[in-house]
N, C-alpha and C positions, 0 to 999 in steps of 0.2 A: 928631528930627533931630540933637540934640546927641550922642546915643548912637552914631549912625551915623558922625558926624565923629570921635569918639574911636576907634572901631574902625579907621577908615581911617588915622588918624594912627599907631595901633599897628602896622598892617601896613607902612606906609612906614618906620617905625623899624626893624622887623625886617629889611626888605629892605636898608636901609642898612648894618646890621651884617653881613649876608651878603656884601655887596659889599666891605666893608672887609677881611673875612677871606679874600677871593679866591674863595670858593665852590667851590674845587676844579676850576674850569674849565680852569686852565692846567697841571694835572698831566698827565704822560705816562700814557696809558691802556695798561697792560700786561696788563689782565685780572685783576690782583690789587690790591685796594684795602684800606687800613686801615679797620677798622670802629670803631664807637663804643667798644668795650671794649678796644681796643689790639691786637686780633687782625688777621687778614687774611681778606678775603672774596674767594674765588676766582671770583666770578661764579656763574652758574647751576650748581648742584651737585646730583647725584642722591641726595645723602644718604649716600654711602658714605664720605665724609671731610669733616670740619668745616672744612677749609681750612688754609692754612699759617700758622704762628705768626709773631709779629712778630720773633722771634729768629732768623729764617732766615739772617741774615748771619754767624752764629756757626759754621755747619757747612760745612766743605770750602772748596776754593779758589773764590773768587768768590761773589757773592750768590746765584747759582743753580747752583752746582756740586755735585759729589759730596758728599753728606752734608747738603745744605741741605734746608729744609722745602719741602713741595710738596703739591699736591692734584690731583684728577682731575675732568674735566668730561665728561659724556656717558653714554649708556646702556651703553656698553661697559666702563665703569670697574669693574663688578662683575658677578658671576653668582650668583644666589640669595643675595645679600647678602655674598658673599665678594669682597674686593678683587682685581682683576686688575692686577698691577703694570705691565704693558707696554701695556695697551689704553686706549682713550679718549683724550681730549686732556689731556696732562700739563702742568700749570701749575707754574712755579717751578724748572724744571730746564734753562733755556735755555742755560746754559754747558756742558752735557754734549753731546758730539758725537752726532749721530744716525747717523753712518756708521762707527762704531767696529767694527773687524773682529770679527765674531761676537757682539758685545754689543748688547743692546737697551736703550735708555733706559727707566728704570723709576721709578715713584714707589711705594715700598713703604709700606703703611699698616697701621694697627692692625686686628686682627680677633680677636674672642673668640666661639667658638661650636662647634657639633658638626660643621659641614660641611667644615672644613679645619683645618690646624694653626694654633694660636693664634700671632699675631705682634704685636709691640709696636713701633710706629714713631710716636711722638707727633708729630702735625702733619705726618706724611709724611716720607720720607727719600729723596732723589734718589740714583740709582746707575746703574750699568751691570750687566746680568745676562744670563746664558744658562743654560738648563736642558735636561735630557733626562730622560725618564721611561720606566720599564718597569713594566708591571702593568695594572691595570684601566683600560679606556678612559674610564670615568666620571671618573676622576681625571686621567689623562694628557692627554685631549683639551683641557683648559683650563689645563694646567700647563706646557706647552712653549712657549718663545719664545727668540729669539736662535739662535745656532749654537754649541752647546756645544763641539764639537771644534775649531772655528776661533777661539774666543776664547782667546787665549794670553797676553794682557797687559792691563794697566790703564793709564790715563793717569798721567803722571809726578806724583808727590806723593800718589798714592792707594795702597790696599792691596787685593789680591785675596784673597777668602775662597773656599775650595773645600770643599764639604761634601756629604754624602749623607744623605738622610732618608727613613725608612720612614713611610708615611702609611696610616692605616686610617680609612675613612669608612663607617660603617654596614656593616662587613664587607667592603667593597671595599678592596683593598690595592694599593699601588704604591710604588716607590722613585724618588725624585726626586733627581737630582744637579744641583748648581747651582754656578756661578761668579759672584761678585758683587764689583764694585769699590766700595769704601767709603772714607770719609775717613780720612786718616792724622792722627795727633796726637802731641803731646809730653806733654800733661797733660790733666786734666779741663777745664781752662780753654779748651781748643781745641774742646770738644764742646758740644752744646746741652743742658748740664745745667740743671736747675731748671725745665724746661718742664712744662706740664700737658697731659695727654692727655685731651681731652674725650670720646673714644670710650668709654673705660673710667672716666672721671672719677677719674683718679689721677695722681700724679707720674710723669714718665718716669724711666727708669733709664739714659738715655744716659750713657756714661762712656768714659774712655780706657782701653781694654783692652790688656793686654800679653800677646801670644802668642809665646813664645819670642823675645823681643826686638823683635818687630814690633808697633807700637802703632797702634790704630785706634779711631775713635768708633763705638760701637754700643750697643745694649741687649742685655746678656748673656742675657736670656730668649730671644732668637732664635737662640742658638748651640747646636748639638748637642754631644754629649760629645766627638766627634772631628771635627776640621777642621784645615785648614792656612791660614796667613796669609803672604802674600808682598808685600813692599814694592816699589814702583816709583818 
């Protein structure tokens, strides 16, 4: 009987501590919550992305703007393990318009493998993007989103990157043209430097890149040899 009373007293003490700390019941539920190790838990995730990092407020205009951290929820987030930037339920990019002419709201994420071009976006990267593709249907059927021809500008304070990339997957070849709105910057302090990329278990290379006087936050490993950058 004495042992039972001690256990009950211990439980009551634990509950009182939880009540004093607030228990999280009064937090606004946005679908993204800070977890025990200081990261962000984006709710039910299909494993294609570990969730947004706690430093999301360092990237782009607004806490959920262009360049901010993001994640994706749903079976449509990836295809055979390859992230699909514009599909699924995107979490963490609410400040980005969904009706931007030609541009689709995207959460770009890290991928290393043989099924697509390797990409490095530690903890996700919010943006607007449009693509077009010529070549093998195996590649193009899942690589096209937005309206490439009608996407002619980016939101004020961001930068448009325009590039073309040749893709070869198991002998299937295609050329993908893309326009992407990314975060502008003045220095590395404006970018999400110092983050850890849990997908590849390595430090990110986010930095403020200067392209002919136009500066933007990006991981240079994602840039082809030839591209243009235009500030808005």
